[in-house]
N, C-alpha and C positions, 0 to 999 in steps of 0.2 A: 504494500500500500504506500504509494509515493507521497500522498498528501492526506494523511489520516485526519478524521474529524476529532476535534478536541472540544472541551467545555471551557468557556470563559465568560464569567459574569452573566450567567443566565442564557447563554446561546451556545449551540453546537455550531462549530465553524471549522473549515479546513485549517490545519496547522499553519500553513503559509500565510493565511489571512488573519491570524490571531495577533492582536496588537494591544499594548498597554501604553498609557501616557508616560512620558519621560519623568514626570513628577510622582510616579508611583513609588512609595517608600521602599518597596522591595528592590527597585532599581537603584534608588538614590542611597539607601542606607543598609540594604540587606535586612530590612525590618519585616520579617515574616517567618513562617513555619512551613515545613514540608513533611510529607510522609510517603513511603513507598510500600506498596502491597503486592506480593506475588500472587499470581493467578495460575492455577493448574486445571486444565480441562474446563476452562470458563468458570471455575469456582475459586473465589478468593480464599486465601489461606491465612487463618488467624486474623480475619478482618476486625473482629471485636477488639482484639489487643492493639492492632494498629490504630484504630480510631480512638481508643482510649488514650494512647500516647499522643495522638494529634491534639485531642482535647486538653490534655495536661500541658502540652507545650504552648498552646494558644493562651491558656490561663496564666502560664508563667510569665508571659510578656505582655499581658493585658490586652490581647485582641479578643473581642467578643466573637464567640463561635457563630458563624453566619448560618449554620444549619443544624438541625437535629440529627441524631444518628440515622434515623430512617431516611431523612432527606439525603444525607451523604451517600447512603447505600444505593438509593435510587439514581442519583447522579452518576456514581461510579458505574452502575449497571448500564446506563445509557452509553457511556464512553466505551465500555468493554464490548457491548453489542455491535458497535460501529466498527470494530476492529476484526480483521479476518483470522488472527492467530488464536488458537485455543489456549496456549500458555503465554501469559502476558506479565508485564510489570507496570502496575498502575502508579502514576506519580500525581500527588496532590500538592498544591501550594496555596497558602493563604497569606497575603500581605496586609499590612494595616490599611492600605488604600492610597488614594491620591490626595495630596495636600501640598500647600506651599512649603518649600524646603525650610525646615526648622527641626532641631534635634528632638525637642520634647514632643510628646504625643499630641497630635491635633485633635480637636473636638469635632464631633458630628461628622465622622468620615466613614465611608462604607468600605469594608474589606474587599480586596480583589481575590477572586476564587478562580483557580485554574486546575483543570484535570486533563491529563493525557495518558496514553498507554502505548507500550511498545512490546514487541516479542521479547520474552525473557531470554537472557543469554546466561547459561550456566557454565561452570567449569568443564573443560574437555575431559574425555575419557582418560587421556594420558595424565592430566593433572590429578584426577581422582586416583588413578592407579599408582602414580609415582610420587605424588605430593608436589609442593611448590617451595621455592626459595623466597626469603624475605630479607630485608635489611632493618637494622635498628636505628633509631634516631631519638633525639630529645623531643619531648612533647612541649611545644611552645604555644599551645592554643590558650584561649581564655578559660576561666574557671567555672563556666556554666555549661559544661559539655553534656549534661543531662537533658538540655533543651534541644530539640531537633530543629535548629535554626537554619535558615537559608544562608546565613553568613558563614560560609564554608572555606574561607581563604586558607586557614590553617590546615584543613584536610586536603585542599587542593595542592598545597605545597608539599605535604607528606606524600600524596599520590604521585606527584611529579618526581619527587626524590626516588620513589620506587621505580618509576618508568625509566628514569635516567640510569638506574642501576640494572635494568633489565630483569626485575623480579616482580613478584605478585603484589607485595604490600610492604609498607613501612610499619614496623612494630615500634610503638612509642613508649618512652619511659619518662616519668616526671620525678625528679629528685631520687633517681635510682629505683623507682618502683614502676611496675608494668601498669599502663593505662589501657590503650587500645591501638588498633591499626588505623589507617586513614579512613577506612570505610567498613571496618569489621571489629567485632569483639574478639579477644584473644584468650585462649585457654591453654593450660599446661597439664600434663599428667606426670605424676611421680609415684612409683610403686602402686600403680593401679588407681590412684586417687586423682580425680579431675578437679582442677582448681581454676578459679577466675577472680579477677579483681572485684572488690565490693561494689554494690550498686549505689554509687554516690555521685557527687557533682563532677567527678573527674572522667567519667565515661558516659557515653550514651547507652542506656540500657536497651540493647537490641531485643527485638521481639523473639529472636532465637534464644536469648538468655533464658527467658521463662520456659521456652520449649525444651531446652536442654535440661533445665531443672526437672521438668516432668519426665523426660526420657530417662534421666539418671535414676529417678525414683522407681520407674517402672522396670528397669533392667538391672537393678542392684549395683549401680555404679556410685561409689562414694563421691560426694561433691562438697567442696569447701569454697566459700567466698571469703577472701581475705587479701591483704596486701601481699604482693608477690615481688620479690627482689629481682633485679636484673640477673644476678648470679643464678637464681633458681630457674629462670627461663632458659638460660644457656645449658644448665645441667639437667633439664627435664628429659624424661623418657619420650614424651610426645609433646608437640605444640600444634594447636589447630586454630583455625579462624572460623567464625560464624557470621553470616549476614544473609539478607534476603536473596542475594544473587549467588553467593558462594555456598549457601546452605551450611554444610560443615565441610571443611577442607583442611587436609593435613599439611603442616609446614615441616619440611625435612632438612632445611638448611637455613641458618640465620647468620648473616654476615658471612664469614668464611668457615663457620663451624657446623658440622652435621648435628642434627638433633637425634638423640637415641642412636639407632642403628642406620639412620639415613633413609628409612622407609616408613610409610604410614603404619601406625601402630594398632594394637588390638582394640583400644578404647575408641579410637577414631572409627575403625571399621564397624564396631557395634553401634555407635551413635549415628553414623551415616545410614546404616541399614534401617535403624529405627525411625530416622527422619523420613525415609522414603515411604515407610508404612504410614506414618502420620499424615503426610501430605496427600496420600491416596485415599484416606478414609472419608 
C-alpha cells in the first residue's frame, strides 16, 4: 500500500495528505505522547495494557485524554481495517495541540490525534537462531523515562550509536547500573534467574515487562526486579531484549565480549516459545 489511509483529527486521509500546522506543540516542543500496539492476524495484542500506558503518560504531562477507551479502540479498528496487512504495528500520537509558541501550557487548546499503521517487521530467523550483538553506552537521557514521550532525541542518539557500530541496540547504563536499550527493555539471566531493572523513572516500563512477569510465573522461571550493575550484565549467562517489535531477542555479544557461551540460552528459548503461544491465543 503506497499511500495508506491514516487518522488525523477526526478524518481518514491518505498519509501523503496528512498535515499539521507548524505551531503544533508536538512539532515545536516534542510536547506529546505516543504508543505502539502490535497486531497479529488483525487482533491487537495486549491493547488494554497499551492504552492504559497511553492514558498514564497523557496524565503525567497534563494532556486531557481526547477519547474514551472505547473510542480509541474504534478509531484504531478503522485504521487497521484500511490496511491490507494482517500483522501490523499501530502507532498512536497525541500532542497538546496548536498554540502560539510559549513554553508553558496554553489554555483552551485541542489535542492533535494521529493514528497510522504499518506491516510489523520482526527479527529475522537468523537473529532468532543466532542472537544479536549490542554495544554499551552511558545513559544521558532525562529522568522521566517512564513517560512515553515523543521527545525521543536521547533514544535517537542511542539508536544511531548502535547503527554506526553495526549492531542491534545500544544497552545503556546510568551511574554504573543497567537502565534500558534505545528502544527495548533489557534482561539478564544468572544461574537460571531472570533479572530486570526496577520499574521506576529510569526506564520505560515496556508492555513486554508485564508479559514477561506473567510468563515467568506460568513457567516456573524465577524473576527478580532490582538494580543491576554493569559488571553483572557482562558476567551474565544470558542477556535479552524485549519490545513490541523484537518480542524477546537474545543478545550474544556486548561490546567485544561474548555473553555466556555466545549462543541464545535456555531461558530465552523458553520465554520466546511462551511468547508465541501468548500472542496466538
